[in-house]
N, C-alpha and C positions, 0 to 999 in steps of 0.2 A: 420405239424409242431410239433416239440416239445414242451409239456405243458410249459416247464421250459424256453423256449426261451427269452419269454419277460421280466424275471425277470432276467436273464442273460445281456439282451441287458442292462435294468435300471443301472444293478451293473457296466455295464460298461463306464455310465455314471459318475459316483457317486462323481467324482471331478468337477461337471461342477455345476455352484454357482447359474446359473439360475440369468442372469443377466439383469438388465433391461437399455436398450438402446443400448444391446451386441455390442462390438467390433466387434463380427465375424458376423456381418451382414455387417456390412461396408465393412467388407474385402474380402465379396463375391457378384460376380456380378450376378451369375446366380440361386442361392437359399435362404431362410431363414434359415437360420443355428438353430437361435437361438428359433425360434418356432417348428422345429423336435426335437430337445432335448427337449422340455417343454412338446411334446406328447408324448414322450418316456418314460419322466418322470410322467407322469399321465394318462398311459397306453392308449395312445388313437393314439397308432403305424397305425391301419391300416389308420385313416383319415390321416394321414401325408405322409405314402407311395403313397396313391392313387393322393394328391394333387404332386408329386416329377413328373416333367418335363420324358417324354418317352425313352429318353436318358442320361444317367448317367454322369453327369459332373464331378465327382468325379474321374470320371477313369484315367484320365489323369490331374489332377490336382497335383498342386504342396504344397496344403494346406495352402493357406494363412490364414483362417479364423484360423487353429490352432494357427499359430504366433501370431496372433491378440491377440487371449485368454488371460484373465489377469492371466491365469493359463497356461501358455505356455508349451506344452509336455505333460499337463496329462489330458486333455481332447482329445480323438481321436474322431474328429468331422466326419472325412472323412472314418472313420472304421463304424460308427455308421449311415450313410448314407449308406453305402455299405449294410451294411445289412438289410436297411430297402428295399432297390431293389432287395436282394438276398433271404433274408428271409420272408418279411413280403406282398411285392407288388403281387407275385405269387401267394398266397394263399388270396386273396382277391376278394371275391365270388358277394359282395354285391357293387352296384357302391354307392359312395356318394350322399344322398339324395338332391334333388334339392330345397328344402324347409321345414321350421321347424314345419310344423302345426299337425307332430305326438307328438312335445312335448308341446302342448297347454293343458290345464288343469284347474283347478281353485283351489280358498281360499275358503272355506265353499260360495261358488256361486259365486263369484267373478271373473271374468276371467284372467286368466293365460297367457303369452306367452308363458312361459317354468315355468319349477317348482323352479327355483334358484333364492332364497332369501337372501338376507344378514341378520344375526340375529342380535337381538337387543343388540351392544357393541360400541367399541372407530369406527368400520367400516362403521359404520350409526350413525354418529353424527352430522354433519356439511351438510348445503344446499353444497360446493362444493367436498363433500368426495360423496354424494348420487348421485348426477348429473354425476359426473366421474362413478360409475358404473352401473346407468342406460345407459350412454353412450355406456360402454364397451357391456352391453347386458342382465345386470341382469334385472330378471323380477319386481324386488321390494325391499322393505329393512322393515324391523322391524326396527326405529329408537329407538336409545339409550334410556333408560328408563327415561320418564319425570316425575318430581315431584315437591312439592315445598318446599323440602329441602334445605339448601344452602351446597350444596357440595363442600369439598376442599380434592381434592384427596393428597396420600403420595407420596413419591419417595425415590426410585424407586419403582415398583408396578406390574413389571412381573419376571418370573424367567422360568425356563426350565429344562426340560431332553432332551439332545442330543442324535440322534444315531449315529451311528459308522461315517455317511457321514458330521455331524457337522448340520444337519436339524432337528427341535423341533420334537421331539416323543411326550411330554406332554407337555403343557406348563400351569402354575400357574399365576392368577393374584389377586391381592387386589384391583381391581377398581369397584368403585359403581356407582353410577347414572351421568345422566348429570347435567355438571354443568353450564350449560345455563339456563335460567330463562325458566317459559312457555312461557312468551309473546314471546322472542326470538324464543323458538321452532316454536311458531305457525305460527311466519312468515316463517319459514324457510318450514313448511307444506304449506303454501299456494304458494310461489313460485314453489316450485318441482311441485306442480298439476297444475301449469300455464304453464309450459315448457315441463311438462313430463303426459300427462291426461292418457295416457296407461299405467304409469309403476305403481305400488299398493305401499300404503305407510301401512306397520303396525303401530300402535302408541304403542307403549310399557310405560304401568304407573303401579304407585305405590304411592298409598294413602297412608295414616297417620292414616286415619279413614275412617266409612261408607260414608262420605259427601264427601269426597275427591275425593274417587273412582269413586262417580258418578260425580264430579264436572269434572274430571279431562278427565274422557270417554266421556262426551259432547263436552267439548272445542275441544278437537282433532276432534272428528265428527263434528263440525263447521266451522273447519279450512282445510278441505279436505283428513283428514285420511279415508281411505278404510276399516279397520278393528281395533278392537282392543286386544293389548295384555296386559293379566292382569299379572304382574312378581310376581309370589307366590313364587320364586325360588332362588333369587338373594344371594349366601352364606356371601358375603359382606356388607351386610343390616339386619343379625339377631337382633342386638340389637333394644330392645324396641319392640318385636315384629314383624318385618317388614319381608321383603324377604321369605328366606327358611324355616322361622321359620314358619310363614302363611301355605307354601304348606306343613306342616307338619302334619295339622290339617284339616283334612275336616271342619268339621264346620265352620270354618273360610272362607275356599274358598270358600263354599255356600254361604257365608251370603256377601262377597265382591264382588264373581261375579254377583251375584243377584242385587245388588245395578247397577252396571257397566250397567245391562243390563236393568235395568229401567230408566237408564238414557242415554242411545243411541239408534237407531235402527239398525245403520251397526255392522256385526256380532262381536263377542265376542270370544277371546280365553283365556284357562288358562294354562301359560307357569307353571308347573310343575316342583318340586324338585327332583332329582333323591337319595336324601340322607333320604332313607328312603326302606325298605324292598321290600315295593310294591305298586304301584301307583294307581290302582285301586281305592282304596278308595278316594282320592283325585279327580280322576278324576270322577267318579261319583256321589260326591259330586258338582261340574263344571257343569255336565250335569242336575240336578235335578234345578239347578240355572238357566236354562236358556243357557251354553255355547256352541257356536254352534261348539269350537274344542278347541281342544288338543295340547300344545307345548311342544314338550321336547325331549333332557334333556335340560337344564341348567346346570350348571359345579359342579364338584363334591368337596365336601369340602378336602382339603389335606392340608400337608406341602412336600414340594419337596426336602429337602436337609438343611442338618445342615452342616455347616463348623467345619473342627475337629479341627481348629486350633483356631478360634474366639469364637468357641463355640454359634453360632447365627446361625438361620435359616434365609431361604432365601425367598425372598428379606428382607432385613432389613432396619429399618428407625430406626437411632440412638440408636443401639443396641437393637431393638425389631423386632419381625416379627409375624404377625397374621397367621391363618387357613385363605385358603383363594379358589379361585376357579379352579379345575384342567380340563383340556380341551386338544384338538388337537386329532393324533390319535392313542394314546394311549387308550383313553375312549370309543372308538365305539363298543368293542362288551358289554360294560355296558349299553350303550344307545341302540344298537340291541333287546338287552335283553326287557328293556322297555318299547320299541316300538312293541315289538313282544307280549308284556302281554297287551299291550292296544286294538291293533289291535284284539286278538284273546278276549276280553270281549265283551260276547253276550250282554252286558247290555249297551255296550257302541257303539251300532251298529248305523253306520248312522252322527258319530260326526267325522270331518276332524280332520288328525293329521298331524302337521306341524313338521317335525322332525329335529334335530342336533345333533351333537356330533359326532366330529373325521371324519367330512367328509373330502375327499381332491380329489377323484377321481368321475369319472362320475360313476364308477362299486361299489365304497362305498355310492352314492346316490340309486342307482338300490337297492339297499340290503335293505333301508330303505323302498321305495317303494313296493317291493315285500310283505314286512311286514306289509304293511298297512299304508304307509303315502302317503298323497295327495300331500304334497309340501314340499321342501327341505332349510332349512336354515344352514349359513354358517356364521363362524367368522374366527375361528384360523388359518384354511389354508389360506384365505385372508389378514392374517395380517403377514404371513409368505412369501406369494408370488404374493400377488397384488390381484386389479380385473381382470386382465387377464385371470386368471383361467376358466375364463367363457368360453373363447373358447371352451376351449379340454372338458369341465363338458358337453356342449351342442353337439358339432360335436361327441363326442364318442358315450352321449346315444341315440343322433337322428341316426348315423349309426346302432347299434345295435336294437332298434325300427325297425329299415327299414328289419335289416336282418330277424328277426322273424314276421314282419307283422304285427305288434301291433301298439297301440299308448299307451302315458303314462297310461291314464283311464285305460285300459286295465291289463296294470301291475301290479295294487295297487292291493296287499294284494296275489299275485300269490305264496309267501311261506310261507303262514301262516301253511298252513295244515303240511308241514313237521316239524315245531317245536314241540316240545314238553317240558312243564318245568319241566319233572322229568327224570332222565336214566331210569327210570323202566320198560320202555315199548321195549327196545332197546333190539333187538337180541343178544345173546350170545353164541351161539353155533357153531360159523363159524369166519374165520380168513382173513382178508385181507391182504396179503404178500406185502412188499416191493419189487422195483423192480429196480436194480442196469443200470446204461446207463453207460456201460464201457468206452467208447469211450468219456465220460464228466469228469471220474472220475482222480483222480491225487494222490490216493492213501495215502492221508493222515492220517487216521486211525481215524477220529474222529470218523464216525459212529460204530467202532468196540471198541472205550472208552467208549464213552456214551453209550451204549449197555451192556458193561459189569458193567460200575459203576454204571448206572441210570436205567436201562433196565431189560432184562434177559439172557445175555451172550450166544445171539444168533448169534454173527458175532465175526467173526475171519478174520483177513488176510494172504492171503499167502505167500509164496514165492517170489511172483512178486508185494506185494504189492497190491493185490485186495480183496476187501471185500467177504467173503461166507457165505452164510446164512443159520446157521441150523435150518431148521422149527419146527423138535422135541422141541426146545427152544422158537421157536420167538410165541409172543402172538399175534404180527399186530399193537403195540400201537402207531407206526409209528414217534416214537423220532428219528429214525436215517432220516427219512426223511426230519425233521426238522433241526438236525442239519449240516447236508452237507454243507459246505461252497462252493460247485460247483452244487447247485441242480442237483445232478448226481443221486440220489434216488427218486424212485416215487410211487405212490401208483399204484400196480401192477392193479388193475381195476378187479380183479378176487375172489368171495368169496369162499371159501371153507373147509373143514373139515381137522382141523389139523393130519399131515400123517410124512411120512421118510423126509431122508434128501437131500437137494440139492445141 
């Protein structure tokens, strides 16, 4: 299979809005088109392909599903299913696992059915929401941060940066903590544990002083929480020395962590802020205080836009905005960097890392696991796509682990040795040239333009509008690979000394 085929298939369904209660399903008697489309979107194609019937029902179908689509004529469902049959199904070598035992792991010794948890946010803020998530297959939830403060939220409080398909790439919120009383939230914990004894509740808490950190931790434990997560990182609660202000001061992290540990006997994790140059000092402080794990990252302080006509930044409330927390797929590279830092720190050996930050697909999750995370927390992708994403998260990861013959525990930290905090160690005497896939090229010339104005002028277009590479000028930066709209330029996979012209 050509390496870029999954990208092309995903691009072919870019007009799909991933409906709830999708009309295409009601129009098809043989397949579940919406779940197939979701699996393509969330890079879980091999699972989808192996669930297809042996005989392709789309071959002689008049595509009722496409006419039922909320965007008729824009999502070519039949063609996408045919691609699953012709491009994906033939290369599926590992049968679908019959159980999910490979996904079993733990959080600070607490057994988890799978590594996927809701992170502390609006997606885990009520009994009904957590119950629906648990029914869907999530292993647990870190409940929205509990406090004794009187919380009144602003409206609106969300804004986003969108990609070409309209989906959110980066997401900003100015939301604060749980606006329910401690008593109300404790009742939620008791109800959830009574109904879902095997699902895990992490209680996120924020105290205003040492005494409150201890009292909240004790109350949460007494009412059924399996672990405590200390919110030292919320960027929207910085006034008065709360939230991310604490996470930037290791001495405060150590003091409040120690108080929570003294007050309860269940595991305690410190959730740290990414609004620092390095996270290790705060993490080591939490460890000295007895923390059992670290959760990271929380959202990044941000402004996403300013309206050029009203001069207001978004979201605006009566003409005012505020710096808020940035999340979503756009922050994943930053989150990976921090998890790698913590995973490589020898002083943190034995600490559980619960990772979050831009995770949408099982591949995203696995990258964090390979950098040392033992569990995964997700919010923004759930806000955008719903709890249903757990199906593809579990199925895709389970199939990959079966293919490799490993479990989640085996995968933790596998990629750490390949990461360097500095570029100084990289070999610089050889070049990996790009390779053109001629039958995918449409002759747009974007590669030549970008190379000329942003690279080294190593590509020109011939008379047939085909790109030609001059290896005497090419430095192997791979800008052309990134800008090609057809994904028709790839890494050649061969490293060599710079030489003549091809």
